[in-house]
KOLKOLNU-705014 format. One line per field, with one value per residue (C-alpha): residue number from 1; x, y, z. Coordinates in steps of 0.2 Angstrom, whole numbers. Example, Ala and Ser with C-alpha at 12.3 -4.5 7.8 and 13.67 -1.06 7.14 Angstrom:
seq = (1|2) $
px = (62|68) $
py = (-22|-5) $
pz = (39|36) $
***
This chain:
seq = (1|2|3|4|5|6|7|8|9|10|11|12|13|14|15|16|17|18|19|20|21|22|23|24|25|26|27|28|29|30|31|32|33|34|35|36|37|38|39|40|41|42|43|44|45|46|47|48|49|50|51|52|53|54|55|56|57|58|59|60|61|62|63|64|65|66|67|68|69|70|71|72|73|74|75|76|77|78|79|80|81|82|83|84|85|86|87|88|89|90|91|92|93|94|95|96|97|98|99|100|101|102|103|104|105|106|107|108|109|110|111|112|113|114|115|116|117|118|119|120|121|122|123|124|125|126|127|128|129|130|131|132|133|134|135|136|137|138|139|140|141|142|143|144|145|146|147|148|149|150|151|152|153|154|155|156|157|158|159|160|161|162|163|164|165|166|167|168|169|170|171|172|173|174|175|176|177|178|179|180|181|182|183|184|185|186|187|188|189|190|191|192|193|194|195|196|197|198|199|200|201|202|203|204|205|206|207|208|209|210|211|212|213|214|215|216|217|218|219|220|221|222|223|224|225|226|227|228|229|230|231|232|233|234|235|236|237|238|239|240|241|242|243|244|245|246|247|248|249|250|251|252|253|254|255|256|257|258|259|260|261|262|263|264|265|266|267|268|269|270|271|272|273|274|275|276|277|278|279|280|281|282|283|284|285|286|287|288|289|290|291|292|293|294|295|296|297|298|299|300|301|302|303|304|305|306|307|308|309|310|311|312|313|314|315|316|317|318|319|320|321|322|323|324|325|326|327|328|329|330|331|332|333|334|335|336|337|338|339|340|341|342|343|344|345|346|347|348|349|350|351|352|353|354|355|356|357|358|359|360|361|362|363|364|365|366|367|368|369|370|371|372|373|374|375|376|377|378|379|380|381|382|383|384|385|386|387|388|389|390|391|392|393|394|395|396|397|398|399|400|401|402|403|404|405|406|407|408|409|410|411|412|413|414|415|416|417|418|419|420|421|422|423|424|425|426|427|428|429|430|431|432|433|434|435|436|437|438|439|440|441|442|443|444|445|446|447|448|449|450|451|452|453|454|455|456|457|458|459|460|461|462|463|464|465|466|467|468|469|470|471|472|473|474|475|476|477|478|479|480|481|482|483|484|485|486|487|488|489|490|491|492|493|494|495|496|497|498|499|500|501|502|503|504|505|506|507|508|509|510|511|512|513|514|515|516|517|518|519|520|521|522|523|524|525|526|527|528|529|530|531|532|533|534|535|536|537|538|539|540|541|542|543|544|545|546|547|548|549|550|551|552|553|554|555|556|557|558|559|560|561|562|563|564|565|566|567|568|569|570|571|572|573|574|575|576|577|578|579|580|581|582|583|584|585|586|587|588|589|590|591|592|593|594|595|596|597|598|599|600|601|602|603|604|605|606|607|608|609|610|611|612|613|614|615|616|617|618|619|620|621|622|623|624|625|626|627|628|629|630|631|632|633|634|635|636|637|638|639|640|641|642|643|644|645|646|647|648|649|650|651|652|653|654|655|656|657|658|659|660|661|662|663|664|665|666|667|668|669|670|671|672|673|674|675|676|677|678|679|680|681|682|683|684|685|686|687|688|689|690|691|692|693|694|695|696|697|698|699|700|701|702|703|704|705|706|707|708|709|710|711|712|713|714|715|716|717|718|719|720|721|722|723|724|725|726|727|728|729|730|731|732|733|734|735|736|737|738|739|740|741|742|743|744|745|746|747|748|749|750|751|752|753|754|755|756|757|758|759|760|761|762|763|764|765|766|767|768|769|770|771|772|773|774|775|776|777|778|779|780|781|782|783|784|785|786|787|788|789|790|791|792|793|794|795|796|797|798|799|800|801|802|803|804|805|806|807|808|809|810|811|812|813|814|815|816|817|818|819|820|821|822) $
px = (302|313|332|330|332|352|349|334|346|362|353|346|365|366|354|361|375|358|356|373|372|361|376|380|362|360|350|345|337|327|322|317|306|297|294|285|274|269|265|260|273|279|290|303|301|296|313|320|331|325|341|340|332|336|327|338|334|315|313|323|310|297|306|307|288|283|272|261|255|244|259|272|258|257|274|277|265|273|288|282|270|279|295|294|304|305|303|315|309|317|305|289|293|294|277|269|277|268|253|252|255|242|229|227|222|217|229|243|231|238|254|257|248|262|276|274|272|288|299|305|302|317|319|302|304|323|320|304|316|328|316|306|319|321|301|295|280|274|280|266|254|266|270|251|246|260|255|237|241|251|236|221|234|233|253|253|275|279|262|273|289|281|275|290|302|286|288|307|308|295|282|264|252|238|219|213|229|233|212|216|232|224|211|223|229|215|208|225|225|240|235|252|261|246|253|270|270|254|262|267|249|241|249|240|225|214|219|212|194|195|202|191|174|182|177|163|155|163|154|171|166|176|193|192|191|206|216|210|217|232|235|233|248|259|255|247|231|218|212|197|189|194|185|170|167|165|154|143|144|141|126|118|119|109|124|122|128|145|142|143|156|168|163|168|185|185|182|198|208|209|205|196|177|174|157|156|158|145|133|134|130|114|106|103|100|86|82|79|68|85|85|92|108|108|106|120|132|126|130|148|151|147|162|175|173|163|153|137|133|117|117|118|101|91|97|90|73|70|70|61|47|49|44|27|38|33|36|57|59|53|63|80|75|73|91|98|93|98|115|117|113|108|93|88|75|75|73|59|48|53|45|30|27|30|15|3|4|-3|-16|-9|-11|-6|11|13|11|20|37|30|32|46|56|53|58|71|75|76|63|52|51|41|40|40|21|15|16|6|-7|-9|-11|-22|-33|-33|-41|-54|-48|-47|-47|-32|-23|-29|-19|-5|-6|-8|11|17|16|19|36|38|39|37|22|27|14|13|6|-7|-12|-14|-27|-36|-39|-48|-57|-62|-65|-75|-85|-78|-76|-76|-61|-55|-57|-50|-29|-34|-32|-16|-8|-9|-5|6|17|13|8|-4|-1|-13|-15|-20|-34|-40|-43|-54|-62|-67|-73|-86|-90|-97|-109|-117|-104|-100|-103|-90|-81|-79|-75|-64|-55|-56|-49|-34|-30|-31|-18|-7|-7|-2|-16|-12|-22|-25|-33|-45|-50|-57|-67|-74|-75|-86|-99|-102|-106|-118|-125|-116|-111|-113|-100|-92|-88|-84|-72|-61|-63|-54|-41|-35|-39|-25|-13|-15|-16|-31|-23|-31|-38|-46|-54|-58|-68|-76|-83|-90|-95|-107|-110|-119|-130|-135|-124|-117|-113|-100|-95|-89|-81|-72|-66|-57|-52|-42|-36|-30|-19|-11|-16|-20|-38|-37|-50|-63|-63|-69|-81|-89|-94|-100|-110|-117|-122|-129|-139|-143|-152|-139|-127|-119|-110|-103|-100|-88|-82|-76|-65|-58|-51|-44|-37|-31|-20|-29|-35|-53|-53|-68|-80|-79|-85|-97|-106|-107|-115|-129|-131|-130|-144|-155|-156|-161|-143|-137|-127|-118|-114|-107|-93|-90|-88|-77|-66|-63|-60|-46|-40|-35|-47|-59|-76|-80|-94|-103|-99|-110|-124|-125|-129|-136|-151|-151|-154|-168|-174|-177|-186|-173|-174|-165|-150|-150|-148|-138|-126|-130|-124|-108|-107|-108|-95|-82|-67|-80|-95|-112|-115|-133|-134|-136|-146|-159|-158|-166|-179|-182|-185|-194|-207|-211|-216|-226|-216|-216|-212|-195|-192|-192|-180|-170|-171|-171|-155|-147|-152|-146|-127|-128|-125|-137|-150|-153|-165|-167|-173|-183|-192|-193|-199|-212|-218|-220|-233|-242|-243|-249|-261|-254|-254|-251|-236|-229|-231|-224|-208|-211|-211|-195|-184|-185|-182|-168|-163|-163|-168|-179|-178|-191|-189|-196|-210|-216|-219|-229|-240|-244|-248|-261|-267|-271|-279|-289|-278|-275|-277|-260|-255|-254|-245|-234|-229|-228|-216|-204|-203|-200|-187|-178|-183|-187|-203|-197|-209|-215|-219|-227|-237|-244|-250|-259|-266|-274|-283|-292|-297|-308|-313|-303|-297|-297|-284|-274|-273|-266|-254|-248|-249|-233|-224|-222|-218|-203|-198|-205|-213|-225|-220|-230|-237|-248|-249|-261|-267|-273|-281|-287|-299|-302|-288|-277|-261|-266|-282|-272|-261|-278|-283|-265|-266|-285) $
py = (969|985|972|974|993|992|980|993|1007|998|990|1012|1016|1002|1008|1019|1003|998|1016|1013|998|1005|1018|1006|1006|1025|1034|1040|1024|1027|1044|1036|1020|1035|1043|1030|1024|1043|1049|1029|1028|1012|1012|1010|996|989|994|981|991|989|985|972|977|972|971|985|996|994|1008|1024|1021|1024|1038|1046|1045|1049|1064|1052|1039|1027|1030|1022|1011|1004|1002|995|980|978|972|962|955|956|956|943|954|953|967|971|981|997|996|993|1007|1017|1014|1015|1033|1038|1031|1038|1055|1054|1047|1028|1022|1003|1003|1006|992|977|984|984|968|958|970|965|946|945|957|957|972|979|978|988|1000|1003|1006|1017|1029|1033|1032|1049|1065|1057|1056|1069|1061|1060|1051|1048|1043|1029|1023|1021|1014|1001|999|996|984|974|975|969|951|950|951|957|958|969|979|982|984|998|1006|1006|1011|1028|1031|1031|1041|1055|1051|1052|1038|1038|1038|1027|1014|1014|1010|996|990|990|980|970|967|963|949|943|944|955|966|963|975|988|991|991|1006|1012|1032|1030|1024|1041|1052|1050|1038|1039|1023|1018|1023|1012|996|997|1004|986|975|984|981|961|958|957|968|957|960|980|979|967|982|995|987|986|1001|1005|990|1000|1018|1022|1028|1034|1052|1056|1061|1047|1038|1047|1042|1024|1026|1037|1023|1011|1021|1025|1007|1003|993|999|984|986|1002|1003|990|1001|1015|1006|1001|1019|1025|1009|1011|1029|1039|1049|1052|1068|1079|1072|1056|1056|1064|1050|1038|1048|1053|1036|1030|1042|1037|1022|1027|1018|1035|1023|1022|1038|1046|1032|1043|1059|1056|1048|1063|1076|1064|1066|1085|1088|1102|1097|1108|1115|1098|1086|1096|1095|1077|1074|1085|1075|1060|1062|1070|1053|1046|1053|1057|1078|1082|1080|1083|1100|1100|1096|1108|1121|1116|1117|1136|1139|1132|1146|1134|1146|1138|1141|1141|1124|1116|1128|1125|1106|1109|1118|1104|1089|1097|1100|1086|1080|1094|1103|1120|1129|1123|1126|1143|1145|1139|1150|1162|1159|1160|1177|1182|1172|1184|1170|1174|1163|1159|1150|1134|1140|1151|1136|1126|1139|1140|1121|1121|1135|1126|1111|1118|1126|1144|1150|1166|1164|1156|1170|1184|1172|1170|1189|1191|1180|1190|1206|1201|1197|1180|1166|1156|1136|1122|1117|1135|1136|1113|1120|1135|1126|1112|1124|1132|1114|1109|1124|1124|1138|1131|1149|1156|1137|1136|1157|1151|1137|1149|1161|1147|1142|1159|1161|1145|1134|1117|1111|1092|1080|1078|1098|1091|1079|1092|1100|1085|1082|1097|1097|1079|1083|1098|1085|1095|1078|1084|1097|1086|1076|1090|1098|1081|1078|1096|1094|1078|1088|1098|1082|1083|1065|1053|1041|1032|1045|1056|1039|1033|1052|1052|1032|1036|1052|1044|1032|1043|1053|1036|1037|1019|1016|1035|1024|1009|1021|1030|1011|1005|1023|1019|1003|1014|1027|1012|1017|998|1000|999|990|1010|1008|991|995|1012|1000|987|998|1006|991|984|1000|999|981|973|962|948|962|969|948|948|963|957|938|950|958|943|933|948|948|965|960|967|977|977|989|978|962|975|982|963|956|968|970|951|954|966|956|942|930|927|911|921|934|919|913|931|931|915|920|935|925|910|926|930|948|947|954|973|978|986|966|961|975|969|951|954|966|952|937|950|952|932|934|919|929|914|916|934|931|917|933|943|929|930|947|948|930|942|957|968|980|984|1002|1012|1005|991|995|1001|984|975|986|988|971|967|981|972|955|965|957|974|970|965|983|993|981|984|1003|1006|994|1004|1021|1016|1012|1021|1023|1031|1032|1046|1051|1036|1025|1035|1035|1018|1015|1028|1019|1007|1012|1022|1009|996|1010|1016|1033|1036|1026|1034|1052|1046|1042|1060|1068|1056|1066|1086|1082|1076|1076|1072|1082|1077|1077|1077|1059|1059|1071|1062|1045|1054|1064|1048|1040|1051|1052|1033|1033|1046|1059|1073|1087|1079|1077|1095|1103|1089|1097|1116|1112|1105|1121|1131|1122|1128|1108|1110|1097|1086|1079|1063|1073|1085|1066|1060|1078|1075|1057|1061|1077|1069|1049|1066|1072|1089|1091|1108|1107|1093|1102|1123|1108|1102|1115|1124|1107|1115|1133|1127|1119|1102|1090|1081|1060|1046|1042|1061|1062|1046|1051|1067|1057|1043|1058|1067|1048|1045|1063|1060|1076|1064|1080|1087|1069|1066|1086|1081|1063|1075|1087|1073|1064|1082|1082|1063|1057|1038|1029|1015|1000|1006|1022|1012|999|1015|1024|1008|1004|1023|1016|1022|1012|1017|1024|1030|1041|1046|1050|1060|1071|1073|1080) $
pz = (693|690|686|666|668|667|654|644|647|639|624|621|619|605|594|582|576|569|559|550|544|531|523|507|503|491|499|481|480|497|490|473|483|495|483|473|487|487|469|467|451|452|434|446|453|433|426|433|443|460|472|485|498|515|532|537|524|527|542|531|519|533|539|521|520|540|533|522|534|520|510|526|528|510|507|528|520|501|510|519|510|487|492|509|522|540|547|562|579|572|556|568|579|563|558|575|575|558|564|580|575|563|575|564|581|572|560|575|585|572|573|592|592|579|587|606|598|589|600|618|629|630|614|607|625|619|599|604|617|604|589|598|589|573|571|583|593|609|621|633|618|610|628|636|619|621|639|635|619|632|644|631|629|645|648|664|667|652|656|673|665|654|669|678|663|661|680|679|664|670|657|662|658|651|661|651|651|668|672|660|667|685|677|671|689|698|688|688|709|707|722|725|716|716|734|727|714|725|725|708|702|710|700|688|693|710|713|730|721|707|714|728|721|706|721|724|704|705|722|733|747|762|746|746|765|765|751|764|778|768|762|782|788|775|780|766|773|758|758|768|753|741|758|756|742|741|758|746|730|744|750|731|732|745|753|770|779|770|774|790|792|780|791|809|798|794|814|819|807|797|791|804|796|795|793|773|782|794|784|772|782|792|779|773|789|792|773|781|795|806|819|831|823|814|831|837|824|829|847|840|830|846|858|845|845|825|824|817|803|795|783|800|807|790|788|807|807|791|795|813|806|791|805|810|827|826|842|843|826|833|848|839|827|842|849|835|832|850|847|832|818|804|796|780|769|765|783|788|772|775|793|788|773|786|798|783|781|796|794|809|800|816|819|802|805|821|810|796|811|815|801|798|817|811|794|781|767|761|741|730|738|758|750|742|755|766|752|752|770|772|756|766|781|769|771|752|756|765|752|740|750|753|733|731|741|729|714|723|728|710|714|700|705|703|696|712|718|710|709|728|725|712|723|737|725|717|736|741|727|718|699|693|701|699|680|681|689|679|661|672|671|652|649|661|647|665|659|667|674|676|696|690|675|690|703|690|685|702|707|689|695|712|709|694|681|670|653|655|666|649|636|649|647|630|628|636|628|613|623|623|642|646|653|665|677|688|675|671|690|692|676|679|697|694|683|695|707|698|694|674|671|653|649|667|657|641|650|654|637|631|645|633|615|624|630|648|656|673|689|707|707|692|695|711|706|693|706|719|706|698|717|723|710|711|696|703|692|681|698|697|683|683|699|695|681|692|701|683|679|696|703|723|728|745|759|750|733|745|758|742|733|751|753|739|739|759|751|739|748|742|759|750|738|751|762|747|743|763|764|747|754|769|757|746|763|766|785|785|794|804|790|783|797|801|785|789|807|796|783|799|809|791|789|808|813|830|838|817|823|840|830|825|840|845|829|831|850|844|830|839|830|840|836|831|832|816|826|840|831|817|831|839|827|822|840|838|823|831|846|856|865|880|874|861|877|886|875|872|893|890|873|882|899|886|873|862|866|855|841|834|824|841|848|831|830|848|847|829|837|853|838|828|843|848|863|863|881|878|860|874|887|873|866|880|885|869|873|890|890|868|854|848|840|820|808|807|823|825|808|817|833|822|813|830|836|821|822|837|831|844|829|845|851|834|829|844|841|823|832|840|828|821|834|838|817|812|795|789|771|762|773|788|773|770|786|791|774|780|797|790|775|787|798|786|784|766|766|779|768|753|761|767|752|745|758|755|734|744|753|733|738|726|733|728|722|742|743|729|733|750|744|728|741|751|738|732|750|752|735|730|712|704|711|714|694|691|706|694|679|688|696|677|671|682|677|693|687|698|708|714|727|721|705|715|727|708|703|719|715|699|689|680|675|655|663|672|656|647|662|660|640|643) $
***
């Protein structure tokens, strides 16, 4: 390749001969032509005195016009187009110098393209070399532009010769031109040229990184690895810094397999991996939860005598915590501290956050205490994590103390700090302080995000303040809150929980108006809300809309629909949805089987229940307490007490233990069957070994005693319930009132009714109906109608049973209303 250099040098020394060839041509004429083009005054040419210009005369005119590139270019084109002269290489080089000096790159490109097509590389390089002093051009700019031209035209050999010439003459190459040349060589599969000139090329460019990345972009990984091997074989071992950049790029591009191969090759042939190399690959393994491979590299580091630093330990500890291996993570953390590694606030905060996320606040506080002992000051992130953990555990008062500590230290609470504390206030039903903190956020210039707004909306809806929640939503929108699914889902869920179906559906329509696309959670909330209110046709329509839009419904939607149709006594549709779920590849969970078991028991289909149990065992599912309770309740409803008790005994011996609901189901069944002794045996078992009886347990027994006319035992049990500090609810009061009414003890029944109101328990239509019927039976019709009036005033409408009772005593509903009005 370099054999052409002597010829080139010989050509350079002969250039001066050309300049002498126009000595016979008048210098005055050259100046006149240059002046005419400079001032756009062409009278000199019109006089007919224009001499017989020759190609050798053109470059001097260009030289005279070097300070006016536009005029020089106009003369260059005029000589060719008007006079029909062919420019020599000197003329081309001259105009190229002029255009490049004045940064007129577009016309320069056109000149270069023509020049390289007409003249050989030796002529061009020689002429440029000899004219730099005259034109005062920058050699690096001119030669780089020439190299760029050769590359753009695919002239590989000329580009390489030009690069060799520049290296020989000590001329630096521009980064852009060098990149183009490398691209050309790679495209032409001339890696041999790169290898031969590698050291020279590295002076102006990161050749190794450039070539390797080029192969990776083309998907030619093996060629990149071969390039590395070829360099090493020639003794040109790449710098570890460059290799680390390649490794990092592979990891960021998720090409972990290639990164691993590249690392192995470095271990075998060099350069030797350093701390950065190991940390890069360990990091990507931990992010992918490939912890075995991460720790293999960690062990290899230690074997090679590389001491792990804070970064390595942080990556590994975070990886273990992310994988749920908290004990291993904590052990490694302790080991790092024991080895004298100075941990920073970031890793301490990260470990605290991991424990908070799994609900282990105690461990999080231990880590926090250890951090203080190590002399590391918490930052606002640390405090925010601690506040979040305390609020999650209902310790809002302590969280407020930590918040005060942040302010005391002059730290600025973040949005995360505020949101954690606001969430704590909302969950503890302290909306006043929650909204107070929200106001402080606004005054401090923080922009509450959609998560904070959703917390406040959820807090309002949980306390039945849906109007306030909607008002707050529209105020937030007015302030420019960016809306998303999360916020709308919270609103829709709140509306449905408070039975405000119309408002929930309006919010769903509003999503479309704000161009927020509903997600699977939106549809789940809508389907669940409609199904729970018995509007199964609408729920089913939304369900099929969900399928049509390409969403994959989860277990909750299927379970809600199946349960809804079962409760509506439409088991056929429920089973069709169950089969659709299976055909869509959704594997039923135990919750769905529980719904189906309940359905079959209600239909009296015990054989179908047994078939479902066989399926549960076949698919490896484990029956939960709801499964056992459903089956025990089902057997009891069919009066198959022997099987219910047998299942109860099996449950007591297994891993899943019976709960208060299990005992209450059996007690209620025995009471309804008049078997009070058996019911009391179960109750005594609860008192002895647990679980503790609840209000429902007591209510079932009291009702059973009243129905068997054992009033004394009923009152004794009621007194025991109060003595055990089990607070009565409206159901237990209704049972008591009913028992008293049946005994004709109306004064005591009325007193019990007033006592319920005094405890802020709102009587329902059942409680009112029991007392009204009681008054009617003893002939105290005026009091019955007064109580009926009270019920209507409180917005409680009579049910069919009450209307029937009133009709029996000679009162139609209209008469009752007239009585009230009078």
